[in-house]
C-alpha positions as CSV (number, residue, x, y, z in Angstrom):
1,M,-167.1,130.3,38.6
2,L,-163.4,131.0,39.3
3,R,-163.2,127.6,41.0
4,Y,-164.6,125.9,37.9
5,P,-162.8,127.6,34.9
6,V,-164.8,125.6,32.3
7,L,-167.9,127.3,33.5
8,L,-166.3,130.7,33.1
9,F,-166.0,130.7,29.4
10,I,-169.6,130.8,28.1
11,P,-170.9,133.5,30.6
12,T,-167.9,135.7,30.0
13,F,-168.3,135.4,26.2
14,L,-172.0,136.2,26.3
15,C,-171.4,139.2,28.6
16,L,-168.7,140.6,26.4
17,W,-170.7,140.0,23.2
18,L,-173.7,141.8,24.7
19,A,-171.4,144.7,25.7
20,A,-170.3,145.0,22.1
21,Q,-174.0,144.9,21.0
22,A,-174.8,147.6,23.6
23,G,-172.0,149.8,22.0
24,I,-173.7,149.3,18.6
25,A,-177.0,150.4,20.0
26,F,-175.4,153.5,21.5
27,R,-173.8,154.3,18.2
28,K,-177.2,154.1,16.4
29,R,-178.7,156.5,18.9
30,R,-175.9,158.9,18.9
31,P,-173.4,158.4,16.0
32,L,-169.9,159.8,16.2
33,S,-169.1,162.8,14.1
34,D,-165.9,163.0,12.1
35,D,-164.4,165.5,14.5
36,E,-165.2,163.2,17.5
37,R,-163.9,160.0,15.9
38,E,-160.2,160.9,16.1
39,D,-160.5,161.6,19.9
40,F,-162.6,158.5,20.3
41,G,-159.9,156.4,18.6
42,V,-157.3,157.6,21.1
43,V,-159.5,156.6,24.0
44,Q,-160.4,153.3,22.4
45,S,-156.7,152.4,21.7
46,A,-155.6,153.3,25.2
47,T,-158.4,151.2,26.7
48,L,-157.6,148.2,24.6
49,T,-153.9,148.6,25.3
50,L,-154.7,148.7,29.1
51,L,-156.8,145.5,28.7
52,A,-153.9,143.7,26.9
53,L,-151.4,144.7,29.6
54,I,-153.7,143.5,32.4
55,I,-154.4,140.2,30.7
56,G,-150.6,139.8,30.1
57,F,-149.8,140.6,33.8
58,S,-152.6,138.2,35.0
59,F,-151.3,135.4,32.8
60,S,-147.8,136.0,34.1
61,M,-149.1,135.8,37.7
62,A,-150.9,132.6,37.0
63,I,-147.9,131.0,35.3
64,S,-145.6,132.0,38.2
65,R,-148.0,130.4,40.7
66,Y,-148.2,127.3,38.6
67,D,-144.4,127.1,38.4
68,Q,-144.2,127.6,42.2
69,R,-146.5,124.7,42.8
70,K,-144.4,122.5,40.6
71,N,-141.2,123.6,42.4
72,Y,-142.7,122.9,45.8
73,E,-143.8,119.4,44.6
74,E,-140.2,118.7,43.7
75,Q,-139.0,120.1,47.1
76,E,-141.4,117.8,48.9
77,A,-140.2,114.8,47.0
78,N,-136.5,115.7,47.8
79,A,-137.2,116.3,51.4
80,I,-139.1,113.0,51.9
81,G,-136.4,111.0,50.0
82,T,-133.6,112.6,52.0
83,E,-135.3,112.0,55.4
84,Y,-135.9,108.3,54.3
85,V,-132.2,107.9,54.0
86,R,-131.4,109.8,57.1
87,A,-133.7,107.6,59.1
88,G,-130.9,105.1,59.0
89,L,-129.0,107.3,61.4
90,L,-131.6,106.7,64.1
91,P,-131.7,103.6,66.3
92,P,-132.9,100.7,64.2
93,A,-136.4,100.4,65.8
94,V,-137.0,104.1,65.5
95,G,-135.6,104.3,62.0
96,D,-137.9,101.5,60.8
97,T,-140.9,103.3,62.3
98,V,-139.9,106.6,60.6
99,R,-139.5,104.9,57.3
100,S,-142.9,103.2,57.6
101,Q,-144.5,106.5,58.4
102,L,-142.8,108.2,55.5
103,R,-144.1,105.5,53.1
104,K,-147.7,106.3,54.3
105,Y,-146.9,110.0,54.2
106,I,-145.8,110.1,50.6
107,E,-148.9,108.2,49.6
108,L,-151.0,110.9,51.3
109,R,-149.1,113.6,49.5
110,I,-149.6,111.9,46.1
111,R,-153.3,111.7,46.8
112,F,-153.3,115.4,47.8
113,Y,-152.1,116.3,44.3
114,R,-154.4,113.9,42.5
115,T,-157.8,114.3,44.2
116,R,-160.5,116.6,42.9
117,D,-163.0,115.8,45.5
118,E,-163.4,118.3,48.4
119,D,-164.6,115.7,50.9
120,E,-161.6,113.5,50.1
121,L,-159.3,116.4,50.3
122,E,-160.6,117.3,53.8
123,Q,-159.9,113.7,55.0
124,I,-156.5,113.8,53.4
125,D,-155.6,117.0,55.2
126,K,-156.7,115.5,58.5
127,D,-154.7,112.3,58.0
128,T,-151.7,114.3,56.9
129,S,-151.8,116.5,60.0
130,Q,-152.2,113.5,62.3
131,L,-149.3,111.6,60.6
132,Q,-147.1,114.6,60.7
133,S,-147.6,114.8,64.5
134,Q,-146.7,111.2,64.8
135,M,-143.6,111.5,62.7
136,W,-142.4,114.5,64.6
137,A,-143.0,112.8,67.9
138,T,-141.0,109.8,66.8
139,V,-137.9,111.8,65.8
140,Q,-138.2,114.2,68.7
141,S,-138.2,111.3,71.1
142,A,-135.0,109.8,69.5
143,G,-133.4,113.3,69.5
144,L,-134.0,113.8,73.2
145,Q,-132.8,110.3,74.1
146,Q,-129.6,110.6,72.0
147,P,-128.8,114.4,71.5
148,N,-125.9,114.2,69.1
149,P,-125.1,115.6,65.6
150,V,-126.1,112.3,63.9
151,T,-129.7,112.3,65.3
152,T,-129.9,116.0,64.8
153,L,-129.5,115.4,61.0
154,A,-132.5,113.1,61.1
155,V,-134.5,115.6,63.2
156,A,-133.6,118.5,60.8
157,G,-134.6,116.3,57.8
158,M,-138.0,115.7,59.3
159,N,-138.4,119.4,59.9
160,D,-137.7,119.9,56.2
161,V,-140.5,117.4,55.3
162,L,-143.0,119.2,57.5
163,N,-142.0,122.7,56.2
164,S,-142.2,121.7,52.6
165,Q,-145.8,120.6,53.0
166,G,-146.6,124.0,54.5
167,Y,-145.0,125.8,51.6
168,T,-147.0,123.7,49.2
169,Q,-150.3,124.4,50.9
170,A,-149.6,128.1,50.9
171,A,-148.8,128.0,47.2
172,W,-152.0,126.2,46.4
173,W,-154.0,128.8,48.4
174,N,-152.2,131.7,46.6
175,Q,-154.4,132.7,43.6
176,I,-155.3,135.9,41.7
177,P,-157.6,137.9,44.0
178,G,-161.3,138.2,43.2
179,S,-161.0,142.0,43.1
180,A,-158.4,141.8,40.4
181,W,-160.7,139.5,38.4
182,G,-163.5,142.1,38.8
183,F,-161.3,144.9,37.5
184,L,-160.2,142.7,34.6
185,V,-163.8,141.9,33.6
186,L,-164.9,145.5,34.0
187,T,-162.1,146.7,31.7
188,A,-163.0,144.0,29.2
189,I,-166.7,145.1,29.2
190,C,-165.7,148.8,28.6
191,C,-163.4,147.8,25.7
192,N,-166.2,145.8,24.0
193,V,-168.6,148.7,24.5
194,L,-166.1,151.1,22.9
195,V,-165.4,148.7,20.0
196,G,-169.1,148.3,19.3
197,Y,-169.7,152.1,19.6
198,G,-166.8,152.8,17.2
199,S,-167.9,150.4,14.5
200,R,-168.8,152.3,11.3
201,R,-171.4,149.9,9.7
202,D,-174.0,147.4,10.8
203,H,-172.6,144.5,8.8
204,V,-169.3,144.9,10.7
205,A,-171.1,143.8,13.8
206,K,-170.6,140.2,12.8
207,L,-166.9,140.7,13.2
208,L,-167.4,141.9,16.8
209,I,-167.7,138.3,17.9
210,V,-163.9,138.0,17.6
211,L,-162.8,140.3,20.5
212,P,-165.2,138.7,23.0
213,L,-164.1,135.2,21.9
214,V,-160.4,136.0,22.2
215,I,-160.8,137.7,25.6
216,S,-163.0,134.8,26.9
217,V,-160.4,132.3,25.9
218,S,-157.7,134.3,27.6
219,F,-159.8,134.5,30.8
220,F,-160.4,130.8,30.7
221,L,-156.8,130.0,30.3
222,I,-155.7,132.3,33.1
223,A,-158.4,130.9,35.4
224,D,-157.5,127.3,34.5
225,I,-153.8,127.7,35.2
226,D,-154.6,129.6,38.4
227,T,-157.0,127.0,39.7
228,P,-154.8,124.1,40.9
229,R,-157.5,121.5,41.6
230,K,-160.5,122.3,39.4
231,G,-158.9,123.3,36.2
232,L,-157.8,121.2,33.2
233,I,-154.1,122.0,33.8
234,H,-152.8,120.2,36.9
235,V,-149.5,119.8,38.7
236,S,-148.6,116.1,38.4
237,P,-146.9,114.5,41.4
238,Q,-144.3,113.0,39.1
239,N,-141.4,113.6,41.5
240,L,-143.3,112.1,44.5
241,L,-144.2,109.1,42.4
242,S,-140.6,108.6,41.4
243,V,-139.5,108.8,45.1
244,Q,-142.3,106.4,46.1
245,Q,-141.2,103.8,43.5
246,S,-137.5,104.1,44.7
247,L,-138.4,103.5,48.4
248,P,-137.5,100.0,49.5
249,G,-139.7,97.9,51.7
250,K,-143.0,98.9,50.2
């Protein structure tokens, strides 16, 4: 479900609501005495505070990863645009070949950001890897034939293009671990049980829908931001598109 955040909301809400109802059932079987309620309030407050902190940290982690993916998209665009210019430092035939390859490459990178289909993504990765090998072989050959500072600039620029793609891929794989999600859900369940158990009257049970709802929305938002391809919030390849439109000879 973490791969499809939309599917996470309803099961999480039902689970947390049932946890609150279980707390109410426990309270009916063994009510809190007045002496116990003060100590129970301390435990309940501490648990809710812990849950709030964990949700806040998780949201911060998801946001930082989202910002990282956006920054790497910008770096990819800059690296491709710079190498397209530096291709003019290579011999004319080689430079034309490199520029033609870069136009194909930037199209693949835009498709990488836009696709939501796993099969298409697999094909894009294969085509990207193959094209990267071809681009490196092209500039490597030119660099070996004319080993001078001018061609070195073009070779270094191609190295930046390849490295930026690797950094982007690593950022897209970097998500909140499943074990952290498990601890987060377990803490949320405990909190809802405690809130249900600490309720004083049966008619208050209708208000216990609020906490499961708020927590479920928070989980959904965190999961959506942390899921770069299946969520509703996506990194748009706006910088790559801008560079593509500025490339001559398309």
